[in-house]
N, C-alpha and C positions, 0 to 999 in steps of 0.2 A: 706839444700840442695834442698828439694822438699816439697812444701806445698801440702797437700792432703786434700780431703774432707772426711767427715765421711763415705760417701758411698764407698770410696776406701778401707777402713780399712779391711773389711772381705776378699777381694781378696788378699790383701797384706799378711795378716796373714795366709791364707790358702796356699799361695804359699811357705811359709817358710817350710823347711823340719824338722828343729829342733829348734823351737822358745823357748824363756824363758822370763818370766815376772820378772821385778824388781820393787818393790814398795818402795817408800821413805817416809820420816818423815811427809810430807805434805799430805799424803793419807787421804782422807775423807771416809765416809761410802760408798759413791758411788764407789770410786776407789777400795776399799776392796771387795765389792760385785761383781763388774764387773771382777776383777782379778780372783776371785774364780770361777765365771761362765766360763770365758775363759779357766782357768786351767782345769776345769771339762770337758768342751767340747773337748779340744784338748789333754788332758792327759799330760799337761806340768807342769814343775816345776816353783815355785815362789821363788825368792830370796828376802826375806823380810828384807829390811834395815831400819834404823832409828826407830827401835823398833816396826815396823808394825807386827812383829811376834806375839805380844800380841793380836792384833786384829784377826789374823787368828786362833791362838790357842784358843782364847775366843769363836770362832765359831766352834771349834772342826775340823778345816781344817788341813789335814795332809801333803798334797803335797807341802810343803814349808820348808824352813830352814832360820835361822837367819844368815844374811850375812852383809858385809860392801860393799858399792859401790866401794871403792878403791880396795878391794880384787877381786870383780867380774871383774873389768877392768883389773887388773893385771893378773888374771887367763886367761882372753881372749887373752892376748899377749903371753902366754906360749904355745908353739906348742903341748906339750904332754898332756895338760889338756883335760879331757873327759867330762866335764860338771858335775853339781851337781848330776845328775841322772845316770851318767856313760854311757849315750847313745851317747856321742860325744859332741864336742863343739857346742854351739848354732850358728845358721846361722842368727838369728834375735833376738835382745833383745828389748823387749817392756817395756818402762819406763813409770811410772806414779807416781805422788805424790812428785815431787821435786821442790825445789827452782831453778829457772832457772840459777842463778849465780853458783850454785853448780853443777848441771847437765851438764852445757855447757862444763866444763873442761873435764869431763869424756867422753862426746860424741866426743869431739875433739881428745882425745887420741884413742878412738876406731876407729874413722874415719882414723886416720893417721897410725895406727899400726896393724889393723886387716881388714879382708874382711867381717866382720859381718855387717849386715844391722841393723839400729836402727830406732825404731818407738816410738815417744813420744805421749802419750795420754792425756797430760795435756792441759788446755785451754789457752795455749800460744805458740807462734811460737818459735822453737829452730833451729837456723841456722845450727848448727853442726850435727843435726840428719839427717839420710838418708831421713826419712819421718816425717813430723810434721804438726800438725793442726794449723789453724789460731786462733787468740784470739776470744773468745766468752764470753757472760755473763755466769755466773755459772749455771743458770737454763737451758739455751739453750744447754750448753755443756753437762750437766748431761743427759738430754733427748736424745740428739743425740748419746752420747756414749752408753747408754743403748740399743738404737735401733741398732747401729752398731754391738754390741756384740751379740744381738739376731739373727743377720743375718749370723752368723758363724756356 
């Protein structure tokens, strides 16, 4: 839906009232580290899918839970769901570490059936996300992602 620059990430995330991070099986060390920093800065929950829970627990990180992306998407459609932390349904979900072919289907569902905004932090453009980055080399992407999270 909207291509964004790394410079726009801090403002988008700060504008969210109740964001949540969802990490996927393709999460590398950079994604795990930046997700933990973002979670610490904002006090928000991480839904660790694709066995990324092992990476977080291996670093003694507690503000996360093992989830499935299909369950996260299904819960978002349910009006009574109050989020994993009980603070209410997220108004923005920040996704990182996914195969685009997998994530695209869930983004389309969230776009069609919820008012939740979605932000993808992977180094590829996702048309069904509310906000998505343009493709970059892995080195440039890691550097710019770290800088963006530092600005929050």
